[in-house]
Structures are given as structure tokens and as C-alpha cells.
VEXTIGU-872214 format. One record per residue (C-alpha): residue number from 1; residue in three letters; x, y negated, z. Coordinates in Angstrom, 3 decimals. Each point is the difference from the previous one (the first is absolute). Layout:
R num residu       c1       c2       c3
R NUM    ALA        X        Y        Z
...
This chain:
R num residu       c1       c2       c3
R   1    MET  124.446   33.258  156.602
R   2    SER    0.852    0.001    3.540
R   3    GLU   -0.982   -2.681    2.316
R   4    ARG    1.300   -0.684    3.651
R   5    VAL   -2.780   -0.809    2.322
R   6    LEU    0.640   -2.300    2.608
R   7    PRO    0.720    1.113    3.042
R   8    GLY   -2.595   -0.149    2.869
R   9    ARG   -2.830   -1.069   -2.326
R  10    ALA   -3.181    1.703   -1.111
R  11    GLY   -1.404   -0.552   -3.175
R  12    GLY    2.951    0.819   -2.140
R  13    LEU    1.822   -3.917   -0.134
R  14    VAL    2.783    0.606   -2.111
R  15    THR    3.055   -1.993   -0.137
R  16    LEU    0.544   -2.949   -2.896
R  17    GLY    3.143    1.913   -0.914
R  18    ALA   -2.058    2.842   -0.760
R  19    ALA   -2.546   -2.106   -1.529
R  20    ASP    2.500   -1.045   -2.190
R  21    GLY    0.843    3.165   -1.468
R  22    LEU   -3.953    1.244   -0.203
R  23    TRP   -0.897   -3.313   -2.091
R  24    VAL    2.755    1.040   -2.115
R  25    GLY   -0.749    3.283   -0.480
R  26    LEU   -3.968   -0.126   -0.399
R  27    THR    0.952   -3.205   -2.674
R  28    ALA    2.737    1.882   -2.119
R  29    ASP   -2.086    1.499   -3.309
R  30    GLY   -2.282   -3.861    0.513
R  31    ALA    0.308   -2.661   -3.276
R  32    VAL    1.398   -2.395    3.065
R  33    PRO    3.744    0.315    1.065
R  34    THR   -0.048   -0.034    3.286
R  35    ALA    2.852   -0.832    3.086
R  36    SER    1.497    2.185    2.505
R  37    GLY   -0.185   -2.543    2.838
R  38    ALA   -3.482   -1.010   -0.664
R  39    LEU   -0.611   -0.371    4.316
R  40    THR    3.497   -0.508    0.960
R  41    CYS    1.562   -1.872   -2.247
R  42    PHE    0.107   -4.139   -1.089
R  43    PRO   -2.950   -1.391    0.077
R  44    ALA   -2.180    2.355    1.494
R  45    HIS   -0.124   -1.091    3.919
R  46    ALA   -1.300    2.697    2.211
R  47    ARG   -0.042   -2.359    3.266
R  48    MET   -3.198   -1.845   -2.005
R  49    GLY   -2.116    2.941    0.610
R  50    TYR   -0.356    0.954   -3.645
R  51    VAL    1.223    0.888   -3.297
R  52    LEU   -0.871   -0.420   -3.702
R  53    LEU    0.734    3.412   -2.178
R  54    GLY   -1.889   -1.189   -3.097
R  55    GLY   -3.109   -1.819    0.609
R  56    HIS   -0.552    1.853    3.174
R  57    VAL    0.424   -1.294    3.221
R  58    VAL    1.369    2.627    2.557
R  59    GLU    0.354   -0.750    3.448
R  60    VAL    3.137    0.516    2.127
R  61    VAL   -0.545    1.381    3.662
R  62    ARG    2.450   -0.438    3.005
R  63    ALA    0.576    3.362    1.370
R  64    GLY    1.790    1.407    3.187
R  65    GLY    3.627   -1.126    0.303
R  66    GLY   -0.026   -3.501   -1.680
R  67    GLY   -0.030    1.612   -3.379
R  68    TRP   -3.026   -0.424   -2.711
R  69    GLY   -1.872    2.542   -1.820
R  70    VAL   -2.892    0.205   -2.668
R  71    TRP   -2.890    2.267   -1.139
R  72    PRO    1.092    1.907   -2.723
R  73    GLY   -3.001    0.503   -1.250
R  74    GLU   -0.361   -3.324   -0.731
R  75    VAL    3.497    0.296   -1.677
R  76    ARG   -1.469    2.695   -2.240
R  77    ARG   -3.561   -2.300   -0.767
R  78    ALA    2.365   -3.213   -1.396
R  79    ALA    2.064    2.570   -2.197
R  80    ALA   -2.912    1.752   -1.521
R  81    GLU   -1.874   -3.215   -0.815
R  82    LEU    3.735   -0.941   -1.770
R  83    ASN    0.061    2.787   -1.864
R  84    ALA   -3.278   -0.485   -0.902
R  85    VAL    1.057   -3.681   -1.933
R  86    GLY    1.105    0.667   -3.411
R  87    MET    2.863   -2.445   -1.594
R  88    ASP    0.698   -0.923   -3.566
R  89    ARG    3.622   -1.542   -0.057
R  90    GLN   -0.802   -1.816   -2.922
R  91    ASP   -2.848   -2.227    1.143
R  92    LEU    2.193   -2.378    2.106
R  93    VAL   -1.018   -3.172    1.747
R  94    ARG    2.105   -2.708    0.911
R  95    ILE    0.766   -0.738    3.758
R  96    GLY    2.703   -2.762   -0.090
R  97    PRO    1.595   -1.924    0.129
R  98    PHE   -2.596   -2.963   -0.025
R  99    ARG    0.270   -3.707    0.789
R 100    GLY   -1.494   -1.743    2.565
R 101    VAL    0.039    3.516    2.451
R 102    PRO   -0.631   -1.288    3.801
R 103    ARG    3.221    1.003    2.031
R 104    GLN   -0.592    3.317    2.285
R 105    GLY   -0.562   -1.336    3.818
R 106    SER    1.622    1.568    2.929
R 107    GLU   -3.141    1.180    1.439
R 108    GLU   -0.749    1.657   -3.426
R 109    ASP    3.733    2.394    0.299
R 110    THR   -1.780    3.151    1.123
R 111    ARG   -2.773    0.132   -2.506
R 112    LEU   -0.069    1.252   -3.581
R 113    CYS   -0.479   -3.134   -2.638
R 114    TRP    1.828    2.031   -2.176
R 115    ARG    0.096   -2.606   -2.803
R 116    ARG    2.113   -2.340    2.126
R 117    ARG    2.105    2.991    0.999
R 118    ILE    0.908    1.561   -3.377
R 119    THR    0.810   -3.560   -1.534
R 120    GLY    2.243   -0.528    3.612
R 121    GLU    1.485    3.075   -0.761
R 122    LEU    0.831   -0.820   -3.491
R 123    GLN    0.970   -3.228    0.057
R 124    GLU    4.018   -1.076   -0.392
R 125    LEU    1.145   -0.036    3.420
R 126    GLY    3.654   -0.739    1.533
R 127    GLY    2.822    2.612    1.163
R 128    ALA   -0.935   -2.026    3.233
R 129    GLN   -3.435    0.532   -0.116
R 130    ARG   -0.111    3.610   -1.026
R 131    ALA    2.841    0.897    2.906
R 132    ALA   -2.242   -1.392    2.853
R 133    ARG   -3.033    1.512   -1.082
R 134    GLY    1.817    3.213   -0.020
R 135    GLU   -1.142    3.318   -1.775
R 136    ALA   -2.554    0.549    2.948
R 137    GLY   -1.854   -2.953   -1.422
R 138    ARG    0.092    1.372   -3.236
R 139    LEU   -3.494    0.228   -1.424
R 140    CYS   -0.402    3.462   -0.751
R 141    HIS   -3.674    0.416   -0.569
R 142    LEU   -2.918   -1.709    0.122
R 143    ALA   -2.836    2.197    2.315
R 144    GLY    1.785    3.032   -1.003
R 145    ILE    0.362   -0.901   -4.006
R 146    ASP    3.662    0.418   -1.502
R 147    TRP   -0.846   -3.146   -2.275
R 148    ARG    3.719    0.175   -0.990
R 149    GLN   -0.547    2.854   -2.326
R 150    ILE   -3.044   -1.793   -1.938
R 151    LEU    0.929   -3.763   -0.027
R 152    VAL    0.935   -0.924   -3.664
R 153    GLU    2.020   -3.231   -0.411
R 154    GLN   -0.808   -1.871   -2.900
R 155    ASN    2.208   -3.001   -1.478
R 156    PRO   -0.449   -0.993   -3.575
R 157    ASP    2.177   -2.272   -1.768
R 158    GLY    2.126   -0.887    3.069
R 159    ALA   -2.831   -1.827    1.596
R 160    GLN   -1.441    0.157    3.467
R 161    ARG    0.146    3.938    1.034
R 162    THR   -3.151    1.359    1.204
R 163    TRP   -1.068    2.775    1.827
R 164    TRP   -2.970    2.399   -0.426
R 165    LEU   -1.184    3.140    1.719
R 166    PRO   -3.035    2.693   -1.477
R 167    ARG   -3.737   -1.164    0.403
R 168    ALA   -0.967    2.869    2.015
R 169    VAL    2.941   -0.452    2.453
R 170    VAL   -1.028   -3.724    0.256
R 171    ARG   -3.591    0.634    0.885
R 172    LEU    1.117    2.565    2.355
R 173    LEU    2.309   -2.796    1.855
R 174    ASP   -3.074   -2.262   -0.086
R 175    ALA   -2.160    2.417    1.481
R 176    ALA    2.882    0.406    3.061
R 177    GLU    0.416   -3.455    0.553
R 178    HIS   -3.992   -0.194    0.348
R 179    ALA    0.096    2.872    2.416
R 180    GLU    2.349   -0.961    1.996
R 181    THR   -1.744   -3.479    0.495
R 182    ARG   -3.230    1.504    0.987
R 183    TRP    1.690    2.285    2.317
R 184    VAL    1.894   -2.983    1.888
R 185    GLN   -2.792   -2.070    0.136
R 186    ALA   -2.255    2.815    1.718
R 187    ALA    2.881    0.716    2.567
R 188    ARG   -0.303   -3.696    0.572
R 189    ALA   -3.114    0.402    0.847
R 190    ARG    0.269    2.660    2.096
R 191    GLN    2.694   -1.378    2.102
R 192    THR   -2.444   -2.948    0.205
R 193    CYS   -3.178    1.842    1.465
R 194    ALA    1.704    1.974    2.080
R 195    ALA    2.086   -3.039    1.449
R 196    ALA   -3.623   -1.722    0.884
R 197    THR   -1.687    3.281    1.447
R 198    VAL    3.022    1.108    2.496
R 199    PRO   -0.220   -2.312    3.362
R 200    PRO    3.372   -2.106    0.520
R 201    SER    0.302    1.860    3.095
R 202    ARG   -0.007    3.465   -1.157
R 203    PRO    3.258    0.990   -1.828
R 204    ARG   -0.995    1.515   -3.513
R 205    PRO    0.393    3.989   -0.635
R 206    ALA    2.202    1.227   -1.502
R 207    ARG   -0.606    0.961   -4.142
R 208    ASP   -0.882    3.222   -0.328
R 209    THR    1.913    1.413   -2.811
R 210    GLY   -1.511    3.270   -0.068
R 211    SER   -3.054   -0.621   -1.161
R 212    ARG   -0.928   -1.928   -3.479
R 213    GLN   -1.102   -3.794    0.246
R 214    ALA   -3.725    0.133   -1.394
R 215    ALA    0.456   -2.513   -2.814
R 216    GLY    2.087    2.729   -1.345
R 217    PRO    3.949   -0.251   -0.944
R 218    GLY   -0.408   -1.829   -3.480
R 219    GLY   -1.613   -3.216    1.763
R 220    PRO   -3.719   -1.014   -0.046
R 221    THR   -2.339    1.867   -2.038
R 222    ALA   -1.818   -2.966   -1.752
R 223    SER    0.090    0.233   -3.898
R 224    LEU    0.898   -2.469   -2.635
R 225    ARG   -3.435   -1.641   -0.797
R 226    PRO   -0.878   -0.044   -3.596
R 227    TYR    0.007   -2.981   -2.108
R 228    SER   -3.754   -1.309   -1.002
R 229    GLN    0.404   -2.906   -1.177
R 230    GLU   -0.110   -2.399    2.352
R 231    LEU    2.148   -2.648   -1.826
R 232    GLU   -1.453    0.152   -3.210
R 233    GLY   -0.179   -3.824   -1.546
R 234    GLN    2.762   -1.693    2.141
R 235    LEU    3.056   -1.876   -1.094
R 236    TYR    3.320    1.616    1.087
R 237    SER    1.456   -3.617    0.957
R 238    ALA   -2.568   -0.560    2.410
R 239    LEU   -0.271    3.285    1.319
R 240    SER    3.957    0.520    0.336
R 241    ARG   -0.035   -2.829    2.465
R 242    LYS   -2.613    1.307    2.516
R 243    PRO    1.361    0.855    3.239
R 244    GLY   -0.080    3.957    0.875
R 245    ILE   -0.344    0.902   -3.722
R 246    SER    2.814    2.297    0.020
R 247    ARG   -1.110    2.161    2.929
R 248    ARG   -3.414    0.487   -1.348
R 249    VAL    1.486    0.939   -3.769
R 250    ALA    1.863    2.507    2.388
R 251    GLY   -3.067    1.651    0.957
R 252    TRP   -1.077    0.828   -3.483
R 253    ALA    0.893    3.255   -2.044
R 254    CYS    1.345   -0.865   -3.361
R 255    ALA   -3.092   -0.713   -2.131
R 256    VAL    1.795    1.319   -3.022
R 257    CYS    1.398    3.841    1.275
R 258    GLY   -1.821   -0.124    3.398
R 259    GLY    2.972    2.125    1.937
R 260    ALA    2.013   -2.952    0.792
R 261    PRO   -0.226   -2.862    2.588
R 262    ALA   -0.782   -3.202   -2.164
R 263    ALA    3.355   -2.688    0.618
R 264    VAL   -1.067   -2.400   -2.389
R 265    LEU   -2.840   -2.269   -1.735
R 266    ASP    0.526    1.099   -3.493
R 267    HIS   -1.684   -3.221   -2.220
R 268    CYS   -0.621   -0.629   -3.779
R 269    HIS    3.093   -3.125   -0.994
R 270    GLU   -2.601   -1.306   -2.323
R 271    HIS   -2.763   -0.589    1.602
R 272    GLY    1.142   -0.141    3.621
R 273    TYR   -2.658    2.307    1.226
R 274    VAL    1.008    2.828    2.591
R 275    ARG   -0.701    3.331   -1.129
R 276    ALA    0.637    2.182    2.787
R 277    PRO    2.337    0.930    3.079
R 278    VAL    2.669    2.707   -1.549
R 279    CYS    2.761    1.988    1.008
R 280    GLN    3.760   -1.380   -0.985
R 281    SER    0.054    3.143   -2.390
R 282    CYS   -2.751   -0.673   -2.009
R 283    ASN    0.770   -3.532    0.085
R 284    THR    3.273    0.540   -1.704
R 285    LEU   -1.821    2.159   -2.290
R 286    GLU   -2.710   -2.323   -1.147
R 287    ARG    3.073   -2.767   -0.186
R 288    PRO    1.214   -0.548   -3.679
R 289    ASP    3.553    0.974   -0.745
R 290    HIS    0.788   -3.902   -1.218
R 291    LEU    3.464   -0.345   -1.751
R 292    TYR   -0.881   -3.883   -0.598
R 293    SER   -3.068   -1.731    0.570
R 294    ASN   -1.693    0.736   -3.050
R 295    ASP    1.713    3.568   -0.662
R 296    ILE   -0.567    3.480    1.563
R 297    ARG    1.540    2.843    0.223
R 298    VAL   -2.924    3.335   -0.665
R 299    ALA    1.392    2.441    2.677
R 300    ASN   -1.288    3.556    0.229
R 301    ARG   -1.759   -0.844    3.233
R 302    TYR   -2.638   -1.803   -2.486
R 303    THR   -1.135    3.571   -0.845
R 304    ARG   -1.541    0.382    3.636
R 305    LEU   -1.489   -3.074   -1.052
R 306    PHE   -1.530    0.378   -2.718
R 307    HIS   -0.432    3.651    0.018
R 308    THR    0.126    2.153    3.133
R 309    ASP   -1.668   -2.556    2.146
R 310    THR   -1.723   -2.343   -2.510
R 311    ILE   -2.851   -0.221    1.564
R 312    ASP    0.765   -1.132    3.028
R 313    TRP    2.447   -2.389   -0.845
R 314    LEU   -2.549   -1.440   -2.484
R 315    ARG   -2.793   -0.468    2.606
R 316    HIS    2.970   -1.573    2.374
R 317    TRP    1.017   -2.584   -2.445
R 318    HIS   -3.709   -0.735   -0.482
R 319    ARG   -0.586   -1.209    3.574
R 320    CYS    1.159   -3.279   -1.743
R 321    PRO   -3.117   -2.081   -0.711
R 322    GLY    1.843   -2.125   -2.730
R 323    CYS    1.534    4.049   -1.941
R 324    ARG   -3.781    1.097    0.117
R 325    ALA   -1.483   -2.559   -1.167
R 326    ARG    2.191   -0.303   -2.908
R 327    THR    0.315    4.166   -0.099
R 328    THR    3.703   -0.066   -0.460
R 329    LEU    3.315    0.037    1.788
R 330    PRO    2.319   -2.713    1.157
R 331    LEU    2.527   -1.033   -2.731
R 332    PRO    2.935    2.418    1.079
R 333    HIS   -2.516    2.641    0.819
R 334    LEU   -1.617   -0.170   -3.429
R 335    ALA    3.318    0.200   -1.752
R 336    ALA    1.153    3.005    1.745
R 337    TRP   -3.543    2.018   -1.218
R 338    THR    0.719   -1.397   -3.622
R 339    ALA    3.168    1.360   -0.213
R 340    HIS   -0.602    3.016    2.049
R 341    ILE   -3.365    0.993   -1.306
R 342    SER   -0.913   -2.373   -3.195
R 343    CYS    3.384    0.681   -1.852
R 344    ARG    1.219    3.378    1.455
R 345    SER   -0.364    1.589   -3.496
R 346    LEU    2.585   -2.479   -1.528
R 347    ARG    2.447    0.697    2.257
R 348    PRO    2.684    2.517   -1.751
R 349    THR    1.704    3.267    1.422
R 350    HIS    3.196    1.718   -0.414
R 351    ARG    0.637    3.769    0.354
R 352    ALA    0.896    1.127    3.269
R 353    PRO    0.809    3.475    1.313
R 354    ARG   -3.587    0.831    0.768
R 355    GLY   -2.442   -1.932   -2.540
R 356    ARG    0.237   -3.139   -0.743
R 357    ARG    0.574   -3.368    2.328
R 358    PRO   -1.145   -3.304   -0.262
R 359    CYS    2.623   -2.604   -0.898
R 360    GLY    1.853   -2.324    2.049
R 361    VAL   -1.941   -2.198    2.700
R 362    LEU   -3.066   -1.844   -0.960
R 363    ARG   -0.265   -3.782    0.433
R 364    VAL   -2.567   -2.487   -0.411
R 365    SER    0.319   -3.815    0.046
R 366    TRP   -2.373   -2.760   -0.960
R 367    THR   -0.185   -3.859   -1.322
R 368    GLY   -2.384   -2.526    1.717
R 369    SER   -2.288    1.604    2.695
R 370    GLN   -3.665    1.079    0.575
R 371    ASN   -0.802   -3.741    0.625
R 372    THR    0.371   -0.547   -4.161
R 373    PRO   -1.230    3.377   -0.788
R 374    ARG   -0.198   -0.922   -3.611
R 375    SER    4.203   -0.702   -0.267
R 376    CYS    0.424    2.466    2.431
R 377    LEU    2.209    3.115   -1.745
R 378    LEU    1.114    3.408    1.269
R 379    THR    2.848    1.721   -1.427
R 380    VAL    0.793    3.186    0.550
R 381    ALA    3.767    1.109   -0.754
R 382    VAL    2.087    3.294    1.232
R 383    ASP    3.473   -0.843    1.307
R 384    CYS    3.178    2.355    0.364
R 385    CYS   -1.246    2.485   -3.009
R 386    PRO    2.712    2.432    0.125
R 387    SER    0.585   -0.514   -3.384
R 388    GLY    0.880   -3.395    0.608
R 389    GLU   -2.896   -1.702   -1.288
R 390    HIS   -2.565   -2.700    1.867
R 391    ARG   -3.141    0.524   -1.590
R 392    VAL   -2.842   -2.166    0.021
R 393    LEU   -3.297    2.169   -0.051
R 394    ALA   -2.899   -2.644   -0.110
R 395    ARG   -1.004   -3.396    0.338
R 396    VAL   -3.462    0.082    1.733
R 397    PRO   -1.682   -3.425    0.618
R 398    TYR   -1.662   -0.704    3.538
R 399    ARG   -3.460    0.070   -1.151
R 400    GLU    0.249    3.358   -2.295
R 401    ALA    1.524    1.297    3.065
R 402    ALA   -2.707   -0.669    2.531
R 403    GLU   -2.494    1.274   -2.425
R 404    ARG    1.506    3.419   -0.118
R 405    PHE    0.638    0.306    3.777
R 406    ARG   -3.997   -0.494    0.036
R 407    LEU   -0.341    2.777   -2.313
R 408    TRP    2.097    2.285    1.652
R 409    LEU   -1.207   -1.078    3.484
R 410    ALA   -3.254    0.556   -0.856
R 411    GLU    0.960    4.031   -1.334
R 412    THR    2.378    0.636    2.888
R 413    ALA   -1.994   -1.524    3.227
R 414    PRO   -3.544   -1.287   -1.028
R 415    ALA   -0.782   -0.399    4.010
R 416    VAL    2.425   -2.542    0.068
R 417    ALA   -0.797   -1.475   -3.972
R 418    ALA   -3.701   -0.166    0.757
R 419    ALA    0.539   -2.326    3.220
R 420    ALA    2.129   -2.021   -1.749
R 421    GLY   -0.570   -2.927   -2.363
R 422    PRO   -0.863   -4.046   -0.393
R 423    ASP   -4.026    1.028    1.121
R 424    ARG    1.433    1.385    2.975
R 425    LEU    0.937   -3.435    1.739
R 426    ASP   -2.837    0.166    2.513
R 427    GLY    2.134    1.204    3.228
R 428    LEU    3.138   -2.577   -0.959
R 429    PRO    0.735   -2.021    3.057
R 430    ALA   -0.932   -3.956   -0.480
R 431    ARG    3.591   -0.939   -0.748
R 432    SER    0.389    2.690   -2.902
R 433    ARG    2.846   -0.517   -2.221
R 434    PRO   -1.031    2.731   -3.036
R 435    VAL   -0.183   -2.468   -2.990
R 436    ILE    3.396   -1.153   -1.382
R 437    ALA    0.238   -3.192   -2.384
R 438    ASP    0.685    1.224   -3.089
R 439    THR    1.909   -3.037   -1.860
R 440    SER   -0.519    1.086   -3.579
R 441    GLY   -3.142   -2.810   -0.577
R 442    GLU   -2.801    2.203    0.724
R 443    GLY   -0.829   -0.981    3.701
R 444    LEU   -0.190    2.729    2.562
R 445    ALA    0.344    3.501   -0.391
R 446    LEU    0.137    3.657    2.032
R 447    PHE    3.288    0.693   -0.748
């Protein structure tokens, strides 16, 4: 592939247009679709001094004649990183719309903020607004990724439409947003340092565009620090109100996957304790797919929670002192486990071109709550059966489901099970909440 070298420049800088073609050519065989105008089309903004290609920050340099160029080696590096990403188009994460999303300020117009950008692009706009924006303002890509090719829109039962992207792309865009933030912070720090060291009477030297910055085009080299249980035992209601907690969370790597920057504090909704900082992707994966307050759909993503990455997720859930003391899971998670694991053999199958496939959609509901375990009952059912049936597979009392989980936990994750139980209360904080009132007449119980 030809790369037009900028005249009068040493070191092999290429124009942004040539870099666009290079990016598309190098990523043509990758799993993630890419866009042709990654460096020249909106929202890429070369005058900011950088562009995002996947999860990589590529420095943009002003060349002779007022043009802009990039180092082709950095484009190749970004393409190699993107090509290494595998994508499952069936493993989806909801990206919007959500309530209470703050509006994007004018100072963030050049920043990625990809969730806000997609939501703003897909929301219904009037003809006058679209005309005012023009084709040049149309959101063509995000960090060089053609998100329109992989966006999934769902509108079940005529309700509000929702938008979904593959989980691998969500993690990639989260990493790009985090890398951009670090790059901008480092650039501002360099400017402040330069302004403080150069005397006012002397003009500042022109920027040497022919040499690479010591910090590199990717911005600061400081890596995310791993989470080491610094927040264990703290209540989310109190911790979330502390000033600066969001910035502190962003400095950690996700406590589950370890490869993406943390974005939120995951916490147990039953006991109120903080579990750990996690990325948006893992937070969505962990969240039960509620249909109603006491009814959840058991989607295919539970395979990762209870099969592929079982030990990591069990260890994460038991970061809550209440769940660890009871040796169980929050009620929605326990219900999903009961349907997906304990009642798996009861689910009927149908003939398919390649063997047999599970029947319909698995769903589990419950009456009562974990606060009244003797009267709490889990009902596992199959909806949307191809033969038109809606079948109830099992009705499991809460106490029986909790006992089944304990036995399975001891076999599947012995180390996690060994650290759990009512005799492991030494590490609980003073304001612990693992004991739940049992109104059946027997006083307090650890259920």
C-alpha cells in the first residue's frame, strides 16, 4: 500500500489521508469493522494533537506547509492491537438510552464520550436539526471503529427501543476513552511544566515536530494499578458520597477482567457493601436481566458467569461480607444460578440442523424475598417455546437453592468456599449487615 510522505519531513511522516487508507487496509481482515475516515472525519480532530485508533492514541504532528501528519508505525501498531481483539456478535451490552445521563458540555465536544455520542446520534432529531448539523457533523466512526455495522437495536413489545454493542467493542471503546483522558492530562501537565521553566522575557522555542516526545505518542506510561481490597467492608451509600471517589476509581484496573480501566463501584444491593471497582462491561455482565422486580431472564451471558469465568465471578461476589458470611449469592444471582445450573437437566430440547438446541427462553421468578427465606420460592420456567408451550420446570424453596449452591461452590471453587461461612466473621466491619431477620418465628438466622 502506498504511503505519501510529507515533503520536507524526515522520519517518514505520512498525511492523514494516506493514514486513513493504511488503517483500513491493515484492519480489513480483523473481527472489528473499521471506518475509512478514521483520521480525517468527525469526530477525529487532528488539531487537538492526537487521534484515537481503537484503544490506541496516535500523535498528530504539524508538518511543513501547514499540513498534519502521523507516524505510520503508530498506525500499524494500533491496527495490530485491534486485529488481536476477538468479537462475539451475540455477546451484547446495552449502551443506551439510560435515564439521568448528563448532557455533554461544550468543552467536551472534541472528546470521545462514546456513549453520549451514540445516544445523541440515534435519538430522534427533527429535520431542521439534521439540516443544521449537515453531513459533515454526522457521526461516522468512534476511534476508527464503524459502530453502525455492529449496532443492534431492540424494541421488545413496542416498548422503548434500546441499543446494544458487542462486549468486546464496549471494552475497546472504554479503553480508548481512558487512554484519551490520560493523554490529555499528560499534555496539560507538560504545558504547565514548560510554562513554569521558560522565562517570560524569552520566547518559547518552536515545537520540534521532527522528534518524538519522550512520553511517546500514547501519552503517559503510567499503568493502571491493580485493586487490592482497599475498599472492602465499606458501605456504598457512604463511600459514593465522598469527594473525588470517581477519580480514585478510574485509577484502578477492573477487579474482574483486569484489562480495562475501572469505571464504577460494583456493590451488593442486598447488604450495601462495596465489592470492587469494575469496568462498564463487567458491570453490565454482572447485572441481572430483570423483566420485573422479581423476574429475570437467564440470558446466554450467564454461561460466562457460571462456566467460563466462574471462579473470578464467585470471588468477586463474595467480596461482599454479607454474602461471604451466608455462603450464598444475592437473590437475583442465586435465582439465575438455580435456573442455569441446578435445573439445567430439566430444560427440554428440540431438534436442530446440528443436533438439539435448548427450548425457548429460560426465566426464573420468585415470591417473597431473602428476608423471609421460609416463604421464598423460586420458579424456573421456559417461555417462547417453539411448540407454543410455556413450561414450569421446577419450584425450588430458597433454603434448598442456597444449600445446592453451597455444595456446588465447594466443588467448583474450593478456595472461595473455604473463605466463606458464618464462622468467617472476624473480618466484618463494625456496622455489618450479614444477619437478616427471619419472620418465621425462630428469631435471627444467617439466611
